[in-house]
C-alpha angles and dihedrals in degrees: 000000000000119000125211142183106022118200124269095031102145127088100179105052091166091073105104091203096057097091089052090049092050093050090049092049093049092046093050092046097050090044085057093241090142099163090055090046091054092047092051092046091053092047090053099038093127091062093064134069106250094246093051093045091055092042092055093041092049092048092051093049088050090053088052089055093247092131099170095054089042091055092048094055094042090051089050090052089054090047089054089055104263107145122170143128087260097060093042090051093047094048091049090049094047094046090051090053092048093049089208122172094240087209090155089069090054092051110089095227092040091051090055090051093048093049095047090051088062094051116089110241090229089065093065092054091040092058092050093046093047090049090051093050093048092048091047091051092049091048093051093051088046095243090120102065097171113062092188090058090053091050091051092050091049091048090052090051088057094055097083091049093047093047091048099045098040101036121004096048089054095055108113117229124200130200121192112235092198139004106298139190120243114212135192091238141017098273141060089250089073122089120265110248099184143309131266121214125240112270097027116141125218144159118257116224103181141335146204128201095288109018143051122214112225109223099178149061095040092226090066101041109143142068126307130186113260091224089067095052140068118200139199 
């Protein structure tokens, strides 16, 4: 089952035309006029929160049967912080249709990236803040006798947030929009190593004007044409 139109999707509620736009989008979608739905979504992108825009766009592409592009936009919605049963269901459905290897999830570094993308950023700060409040309470009631120990514990609670905000969130992810060739170097003059299926997800290590270098998973290491890839 594919979900669509979650609640609380509008940023600019002052726009008097937004209700009309929403009605038009829903009508087009449920009439299965997916190309028109996509066009209207793109024309009104500024009216949506980024995560909801990509969720709806990804869902519509999935309904069209364009699974790779659907996965890309759904993954972007998750990256922006949209977490719900709907998006998890849609991603599971799309990935099943793609029959991708999901090798990135079996790679240790890739698995960390995939998991952190599903964790709301507010949770990292929430853990650190909760730890600070608990330590402060214990210190005030004199249960925390060593202030230095409390400082160390609080510092450790900040580590996941610091790693996420200053490193993991900046890791660039690529998804192939169609079957693509992997080459030994960043040009067509280099030998073809293998191919990568549409909808596969990978971590980008570096790039030049025309090619991305796939860093992980190890099975896909090599260079792929930028025209075949969408990134986030």
